[in-house]
C-alpha positions as CSV (number, residue, x, y, z in Angstrom):
1,M,-16.6,-10.7,-8.3
2,S,-16.8,-10.9,-4.4
3,R,-14.1,-9.0,-2.4
4,S,-13.0,-9.9,1.0
5,V,-11.9,-7.7,3.8
6,L,-10.3,-8.4,7.2
7,I,-11.3,-5.8,9.9
8,V,-9.0,-5.8,12.9
9,D,-10.3,-3.8,15.8
10,D,-10.9,-4.6,19.5
11,E,-13.7,-1.9,19.8
12,I,-16.9,-3.9,19.2
13,D,-18.9,-0.6,18.8
14,L,-16.8,0.2,15.8
15,L,-16.2,-3.3,14.5
16,L,-19.9,-4.2,14.2
17,P,-21.0,-1.1,12.1
18,L,-18.1,-1.6,9.8
19,K,-18.9,-5.3,9.4
20,H,-22.5,-4.5,8.6
21,L,-21.7,-1.8,6.0
22,F,-19.0,-3.9,4.3
23,S,-21.4,-6.8,4.1
24,R,-24.1,-4.5,2.6
25,C,-21.6,-3.3,0.0
26,G,-20.9,-6.8,-1.2
27,Y,-17.8,-7.7,0.8
28,E,-17.1,-11.1,2.4
29,V,-16.1,-9.9,5.9
30,H,-13.6,-11.4,8.3
31,T,-13.0,-9.9,11.7
32,A,-10.3,-10.1,14.4
33,T,-9.9,-8.3,17.7
34,T,-6.2,-9.0,18.3
35,G,-3.1,-8.8,16.2
36,S,-2.3,-12.5,16.6
37,A,-5.9,-13.4,15.5
38,A,-5.6,-11.2,12.5
39,L,-2.3,-12.8,11.4
40,D,-3.9,-16.3,11.9
41,K,-6.9,-15.2,9.7
42,L,-4.5,-14.0,7.0
43,R,-2.8,-17.4,6.9
44,N,-6.1,-19.3,6.7
45,A,-8.5,-17.2,4.7
46,S,-8.4,-15.5,1.3
47,I,-8.2,-11.7,2.1
48,D,-8.2,-8.9,-0.5
49,I,-7.7,-5.9,1.9
50,V,-7.0,-5.3,5.6
51,V,-8.6,-2.5,7.7
52,L,-6.2,-2.4,10.8
53,D,-6.6,-0.5,14.0
54,L,-3.4,1.0,15.4
55,M,-4.2,0.2,19.0
56,L,-4.7,-3.5,19.8
57,P,-4.5,-5.4,23.1
58,D,-1.7,-7.8,22.3
59,M,0.5,-5.9,19.8
60,S,0.4,-2.6,18.0
61,G,-1.1,-2.2,14.6
62,T,2.3,-1.1,13.3
63,Q,3.7,-4.5,14.4
64,V,0.9,-6.3,12.6
65,C,1.5,-4.2,9.5
66,L,5.2,-5.0,9.5
67,K,4.5,-8.7,9.8
68,I,2.1,-8.5,6.8
69,R,4.7,-6.6,4.7
70,N,7.5,-9.0,5.6
71,D,5.5,-12.1,4.6
72,P,5.8,-12.9,0.8
73,A,2.2,-14.3,0.9
74,T,0.7,-11.0,2.1
75,R,3.1,-8.2,1.4
76,A,1.1,-6.9,-1.5
77,L,-2.2,-6.6,0.4
78,P,-3.7,-3.1,0.6
79,I,-3.8,-1.9,4.2
80,L,-6.0,0.9,5.5
81,M,-5.0,1.9,9.0
82,L,-7.4,3.2,11.7
83,T,-6.5,5.1,14.8
84,A,-7.9,7.4,17.5
85,R,-4.7,9.4,17.3
86,C,-4.7,12.5,15.1
87,D,-1.1,13.6,15.3
88,E,0.7,13.7,12.0
89,I,3.7,11.8,13.3
90,D,1.3,8.8,14.0
91,R,0.2,8.9,10.4
92,L,3.7,9.1,9.2
93,L,4.7,6.1,11.3
94,G,1.8,4.1,9.8
95,F,3.0,4.9,6.3
96,E,6.6,4.1,7.2
97,V,5.6,0.5,8.2
98,G,3.7,0.0,5.0
99,A,0.1,1.3,5.4
100,D,-1.5,2.4,2.1
101,D,-4.0,4.8,3.5
102,Y,-5.1,6.2,6.9
103,V,-8.3,7.2,8.7
104,T,-8.6,8.8,12.1
105,K,-11.3,8.2,14.6
106,P,-14.1,9.3,14.8
107,F,-14.7,8.5,11.2
108,S,-17.6,7.8,8.8
109,T,-18.0,4.1,8.2
110,R,-19.0,5.0,4.6
111,E,-15.6,6.8,4.1
112,V,-13.8,3.7,5.3
113,V,-15.6,1.5,2.7
114,L,-15.1,4.1,-0.1
115,R,-11.3,4.3,0.7
116,C,-11.1,0.5,0.6
117,D,-13.0,0.6,-2.7
118,A,-10.4,3.0,-4.1
119,L,-7.4,1.0,-2.8
120,L,-8.8,-2.1,-4.4
121,R,-9.4,-0.4,-7.7
122,R,-5.7,0.7,-7.7
123,A,-4.6,-2.8,-6.8
124,T,-6.8,-4.7,-9.1
125,R,-4.8,-7.1,-11.4
126,N,-5.9,-9.1,-14.4
127,N,-6.5,-12.8,-13.8
128,S,-3.4,-14.8,-13.3
129,D,-3.7,-16.2,-16.8
130,A,-4.4,-12.8,-18.4
131,Q,-1.8,-11.2,-20.6
132,P,-0.7,-7.5,-20.4
133,T,-2.4,-5.1,-22.8
134,T,0.9,-5.2,-24.8
135,K,3.8,-7.4,-24.2
136,P,7.1,-6.0,-23.0
137,K,9.8,-6.0,-25.6
138,D,12.6,-8.5,-25.2
139,G,15.3,-7.0,-23.0
140,T,13.0,-4.3,-21.5
141,L,14.4,-3.5,-18.1
142,L,11.2,-2.0,-16.6
143,W,7.8,-2.2,-18.1
144,I,4.4,-1.0,-16.6
145,D,0.9,-2.1,-17.6
146,R,-1.1,0.8,-15.9
147,P,-4.6,-0.4,-16.6
148,G,-3.7,-3.9,-15.1
149,H,-1.6,-2.4,-12.3
150,R,1.2,-4.7,-13.2
151,V,5.0,-4.1,-13.2
152,F,7.6,-6.2,-15.0
153,V,11.4,-6.2,-14.6
154,Q,13.2,-8.0,-17.4
155,G,9.9,-9.7,-18.3
156,I,9.3,-11.0,-14.8
157,E,6.2,-9.6,-13.0
158,I,6.9,-8.2,-9.5
159,S,4.3,-7.5,-6.8
160,L,3.9,-3.9,-5.6
161,T,1.5,-2.5,-3.0
162,P,-0.8,0.3,-4.2
163,L,1.4,2.9,-2.5
164,E,4.6,1.6,-4.0
165,F,2.9,1.5,-7.5
166,K,1.8,5.2,-7.0
167,L,5.3,6.2,-5.9
168,L,6.9,4.5,-8.9
169,T,4.5,5.9,-11.5
170,T,4.8,9.4,-10.0
171,L,8.6,9.3,-10.3
172,M,8.3,7.9,-13.8
173,D,5.8,10.6,-14.9
174,R,8.3,13.2,-13.8
175,K,11.4,11.5,-15.3
176,R,14.7,13.4,-15.1
177,R,13.2,15.9,-12.7
178,V,14.2,15.8,-9.1
179,Q,11.3,15.2,-6.6
180,S,11.9,16.4,-3.1
181,R,10.6,14.4,-0.2
182,S,8.1,17.0,0.7
183,V,6.7,17.0,-2.9
184,L,6.5,13.2,-2.8
185,L,4.7,13.3,0.6
186,R,2.2,15.7,-0.8
187,D,1.6,14.0,-4.2
188,V,1.9,10.3,-3.2
189,W,0.9,10.3,0.4
190,D,-1.5,13.3,0.2
191,M,0.2,14.9,3.2
192,N,1.5,18.4,3.7
193,T,4.1,18.3,6.4
194,S,7.3,20.1,7.5
195,L,8.3,17.2,9.7
196,S,11.6,15.5,9.2
197,T,10.7,11.9,8.3
198,R,12.1,8.7,6.8
199,T,8.7,7.7,5.3
200,V,9.8,8.5,1.7
201,D,13.3,7.0,2.2
202,T,11.8,3.8,3.7
203,H,9.4,3.3,0.8
204,V,12.0,4.1,-1.9
205,Q,14.3,1.5,-0.3
206,R,11.5,-1.1,-0.3
207,L,10.7,-0.2,-3.9
208,R,14.3,-0.5,-5.1
209,K,14.6,-3.9,-3.4
210,K,11.6,-5.2,-5.3
211,L,12.8,-3.6,-8.6
212,G,16.1,-5.5,-8.5
213,P,18.1,-4.7,-11.5
214,A,15.8,-1.8,-12.3
215,A,16.5,-0.1,-9.0
216,Q,19.2,1.9,-10.7
217,L,16.5,3.9,-12.5
218,I,15.6,5.6,-9.2
219,E,18.5,7.9,-8.4
220,T,19.2,9.6,-5.0
221,V,20.0,13.3,-5.3
222,R,21.8,13.9,-2.0
223,G,20.2,16.5,0.1
224,V,17.3,17.0,-2.3
225,G,15.2,13.9,-3.1
226,Y,14.8,11.3,-5.9
227,R,14.8,11.3,-9.6
228,F,13.7,8.6,-12.2
229,T,16.2,8.5,-15.0
230,P,15.5,6.1,-17.9
231,K,18.5,4.3,-19.3
232,P,19.1,4.4,-23.1
233,G,18.1,1.3,-25.0
């Protein structure tokens, strides 16, 4: 099945090679050189993944990312962020506003495509009329279909980004064990850092909001981190 990518970058010398390689790899390619043009494309075209430069002429990539995440129609789209900056704080900022992955310039165009392939594999869902591999039991508060990358709260499917899904499943796999922010940064974001950051807190807050009544399953351990605690029954 054909996949579509929106590449947002005002550097034509980078935009054209990316467009060429994505096309060769079977993607339908859309491009934009400004943030406003990118948001317009998202409103009018069917896009599966966004490759977004941090530095744009009219608004920052972080602003575009926030707008994508705040729009119910696009909030679940995987986002790969590009930047010429290599400071870890810039990577953290990208993750805080909702990016799913990050590549710094100069980069291999092949690496960008492979990272997008990986994000889409994690985000792939069954067709809208497909059923989960098994059905959640009546009254089940939280149920996950991992092969289908689907999450159900009280029988209703909710939409998570690939990063939110990874955060949730990581906490679930380590249920009843407290996970520090540094451990989560390492294992979910693939980052080793001693920086004080709200990246983990921001994503846990967004995840809880989406989980609704199941938010109670993710407990805050003050001064330490977070713990997933299943409720009896």
